C-alpha positions in Angstrom: 68.7 57.0 78.0 70.4 54.7 75.5 67.1 54.1 73.8 66.4 57.8 73.6 69.8 58.5 72.1 69.4 55.7 69.5 66.0 57.2 68.5 67.5 60.6 68.1 70.3 59.3 65.9 67.8 57.4 63.8 65.6 60.4 63.3 68.6 62.4 62.1 69.5 59.7 59.6 65.9 59.6 58.3 66.0 63.4 57.7 69.3 63.1 55.9 68.1 60.3 53.6 64.8 62.2 52.9 66.7 65.4 51.9 69.0 63.4 49.7 66.1 61.9 47.8 64.6 65.3 47.3 68.0 66.7 46.2 68.2 63.9 43.5 64.7 64.7 42.3 65.5 68.4 42.1 68.6 67.7 40.1 66.5 65.5 37.7 64.1 68.4 37.2 66.8 70.9 36.5 68.3 68.5 33.9 64.8 68.0 32.4 64.4 71.8 32.0 67.6 71.8 29.9 66.3 69.0 27.6 63.1 70.7 26.6 63.3 71.7 22.9 61.7 71.2 19.5 60.2 67.8 20.4 58.3 69.4 23.3 56.9 72.2 21.1 56.0 69.6 18.4 54.2 67.6 21.1 52.2 70.7 22.3 51.2 71.4 18.7 50.2 67.7 18.1 48.0 67.8 21.2 46.4 71.1 20.1 45.7 69.6 16.7 44.3 66.3 17.9 40.8 65.8 16.5 39.7 63.2 19.0 41.2 61.9 22.3 44.6 62.1 23.8 45.3 58.6 25.1 48.1 58.2 27.7 49.7 54.8 28.1 52.5 53.6 30.3 54.2 50.5 31.8 54.6 49.9 35.5 55.4 53.1 37.5 55.3 55.0 34.3 51.7 53.8 33.9 50.7 55.3 37.2 52.3 58.6 36.2 50.5 58.3 32.8 47.1 58.0 34.6 47.8 61.2 36.5 48.9 63.1 33.3 45.7 61.9 31.5 43.6 63.2 34.5 45.4 66.6 34.3 44.7 66.8 30.5 41.0 66.1 31.1 40.8 68.7 33.9 42.0 71.5 31.5 39.6 70.6 28.7 41.8 68.1 26.7 39.7 65.0 26.2 41.9 62.2 27.5 41.9 58.8 29.2 44.5 56.3 30.4 45.2 53.0 28.7 46.9 50.2 30.4 49.9 48.9 28.4 49.2 45.4 29.6 45.5 45.5 28.9 46.1 46.9 25.4 47.7 43.6 24.4 44.5 41.7 25.4 41.8 43.6 23.4 42.0 47.1 24.7 43.7 48.4 21.5 40.2 48.6 20.1 39.6 51.8 21.9 42.2 53.7 19.8 40.9 55.4 16.7 42.9 56.9 13.8 42.0 60.5 15.0 43.4 59.8 18.4 46.8 60.8 19.7 48.7 58.3 21.8 51.4 59.3 24.4 53.4 56.3 25.4 55.7 56.6 28.5 58.5 54.2 29.3 61.8 55.0 31.0 63.7 52.3 29.1 61.6 52.3 26.0 62.2 48.6 25.6 59.6 46.7 27.6 57.8 43.8 26.1 54.4 45.4 26.4 55.4 48.3 24.1 55.9 46.3 20.8 52.2 45.5 20.2 51.1 49.1 20.9 53.8 50.6 18.7 53.0 48.2 15.8 49.3 49.0 16.1 49.9 52.8 15.9 52.3 52.5 13.0 49.9 50.2 11.0 46.8 52.3 11.7 48.6 55.7 11.3 47.8 56.7 14.8 50.1 59.6 15.8 52.5 58.5 18.6 54.4 60.6 21.0 57.1 58.5 22.8 58.6 59.6 26.1 61.7 57.7 27.1 65.2 58.3 28.5 66.9 55.9 26.0 67.6 57.3 22.5 68.4 54.0 20.8 65.2 52.3 22.0 62.2 50.7 20.3 59.9 53.5 21.5 62.1 56.5 20.5 62.9 55.1 17.1 59.3 54.3 16.2 57.5 57.4 17.5 56.3 60.3 15.3 57.6 62.6 18.0 60.2 61.3 20.4 60.7 63.2 23.7 64.1 62.2 25.1 64.3 62.5 28.9 67.6 63.0 30.6 69.1 60.0 32.4 68.8 60.4 36.1 70.1 58.9 39.3 67.3 57.1 41.1 67.0 57.2 44.9 67.1 54.0 46.9 70.0 51.8 45.6 69.9 53.7 42.4 67.1 51.4 41.0 63.8 52.5 42.7 61.8 54.6 40.2 61.9 58.0 41.9 63.8 60.7 40.0 62.6 59.3 36.7 58.9 59.3 37.6 59.1 62.8 39.1 60.6 64.0 35.8 57.8 62.2 33.8 55.1 63.8 35.9 56.7 67.3 35.5 56.9 66.8 31.8 53.2 65.9 31.7 52.3 68.9 33.7 54.4 71.1 31.4 52.5 69.7 28.3 49.1 70.1 29.9 49.7 73.7 31.1 51.3 74.8 27.8 48.3 73.5 25.8 45.9 75.1 28.4 47.5 78.5 28.1 47.8 78.3 24.4 44.1 77.6 24.1 43.5 80.6 26.4 41.8 78.3 28.9 40.3 80.5 31.7 39.3 80.0 35.3 35.7 79.9 34.2 36.5 77.0 31.8 38.4 75.2 34.5 35.5 75.6 36.9 33.2 73.7 34.5 35.3 70.5 35.0 35.5 71.0 38.8 31.9 71.7 40.0 32.1 69.9 43.3 34.3 69.7 46.4 36.6 72.3 47.9 38.2 73.2 44.6 34.7 73.8 43.1 33.9 76.1 46.0 37.1 78.1 45.5 36.4 78.5 41.9 32.9 80.0 42.4 32.6 83.3 40.6 31.1 86.5 41.9 28.3 86.2 39.3 27.3 82.8 40.7 26.6 84.2 44.1 25.5 87.9 43.6 22.0 89.2 44.0 20.8 91.0 40.9 17.9 92.9 39.3 15.0 93.8 41.7 16.9 92.3 44.7 19.5 95.1 44.6 18.6 97.9 47.1 18.9 100.8 44.6 17.8 104.3 45.5 18.2 107.7 43.8 20.7 110.1 45.4 18.1 112.9 45.4 15.6 110.9 47.5 14.9 112.1 51.1 16.8 110.5 53.9 13.7 108.7 55.3 13.4 106.7 52.1 16.8 105.1 52.4 15.8 103.8 55.8 12.8 102.2 54.1 14.8 100.5 51.3 17.3 99.1 53.8 14.5 97.6 55.9 12.7 96.3 52.9 15.6 94.6 51.1 17.1 93.3 54.4 20.7 93.5 53.3 21.8 96.2 55.7 22.8 98.4 52.8 21.5 100.7 50.0 23.2 101.4 46.7 22.9 105.1 45.6 22.5 106.1 42.0 22.1 109.4 40.1 19.6 110.2 37.4 21.8 108.4 34.8 21.6 105.2 36.8 25.3 105.4 37.6 26.3 104.3 41.1 27.5 107.2 43.1 27.5 106.0 46.7 26.5 103.6 49.4 24.9 103.7 52.8 24.9 100.9 55.4 22.7 100.4 58.4 25.8 101.3 60.5 26.1 104.6 58.6 22.4 105.3 59.4 22.9 104.9 63.1 25.9 107.2 63.1 24.1 109.8 60.9 21.0 109.8 63.1 23.1 110.2 66.3 25.1 113.1 64.9 22.4 115.1 63.1 18.9 116.5 63.6 16.2 117.4 61.1 17.1 114.8 58.6 13.7 114.4 57.0 14.1 116.8 54.2 17.8 116.3 53.5 18.9 114.4 50.4 20.7 111.1 50.5 23.7 112.4 48.5 24.6 114.7 51.4 25.3 111.7 53.7 26.3 108.7 51.5 29.8 107.3 51.2 31.0 108.1 47.7 32.5 105.8 45.1 31.7 102.4 46.8 34.0 99.5 46.2 33.0 97.3 43.2 34.2 94.0 41.9 33.9 92.4 38.5 31.3 89.7 38.1 33.9 87.3 36.6 36.3 87.6 39.6 36.5 84.7 42.0 34.3 84.8 45.1 37.4 84.1 47.1 38.8 87.5 46.0 35.5 89.2 47.1 35.7 87.9 50.6 39.4 88.9 50.8 38.4 92.4 49.9 35.6 92.5 52.4 37.9 91.2 55.2 40.6 93.8 54.3 38.2 96.7 54.1 36.0 95.5 57.0 32.9 95.8 54.9 30.0 93.4 54.4 28.8 94.1 50.9 30.3 94.8 47.4 28.8 96.3 44.4 29.3 94.2 41.2 30.0 95.4 37.7 30.9 93.9 34.4 33.8 94.7 32.0 35.4 98.0 33.2 32.1 99.8 33.9 32.4 100.3 37.6 29.7 102.9 37.7 27.1 100.5 36.4 26.1 98.2 39.3 24.5 94.9 38.0 24.6 93.1 41.3 25.4 93.1 45.0 27.4 90.5 46.9 26.8 90.1 50.7 29.3 88.4 53.0 26.5 86.3 54.5 26.1 84.6 51.1 29.8 83.9 50.9 29.9 82.4 54.4 26.8 80.3 53.8 28.6 78.8 50.7 31.7 78.1 52.8 33.9 80.3 50.5 
């Protein structure tokens, strides 16, 4: 019983400490938000105007954060790579060109590794953005654009890089997303850089998976009822898309509808399809996410969607079947 009680007390202490760490990091982020100003907007502009690569460099834990920031830049279409501050003093400075933009991250702004990098940038007129929490530092005073971070209280004896690295990461995300939205970077653009994995699947668009042209089970609304049975059997999608003489989509009939209609009616042979079809079928834009399509299907309890482009919902250019979405693990 004593052991159990001890464990319970320890668990409570662990939770308390964990919440205190998170509270410190939340406070750091709130302070960072207040600090954002002209230097931030100048940095966004500099990244936008960069004619070559955005190189992110950092020391120690800031270096790890810098690698993630660089990866985020690349994922939103900003050519970028990470440069080790230590490696740069042993030949790696050669990868930096005059058209590049260097973002250098250091909480103190005074580490030994920074001097060679800063001197190289100044001598070769490489634009330098310095991110530090110390205003009177080597990095801040020698940067073309200096972003001053608020001083924070670190968790863990007040010395373990925690709140400071969280703030650096958030700042990097803010820069990347600001540039991304300013460039009008779209989901379709993001998809180009994430073709594989679960993220790639979630970013598949309707147009990537739809059936088009002669695979669409089209039939004119003035055709006789027997003809819709033939088209559904031939195309094997369990559905027919009904159009008028202007090739505008006016309705839809599924194999489930067929069974119900046949059971409820007699003498169908000479009746026209438009007398039985469901009018105004649901349509989705070809540039919408496939995930949105399957959400609509699940909500409406349907298995197919008409596909249109722009705002022309009456002009069906494709059909999307739930079997295709399931087979692609959407």
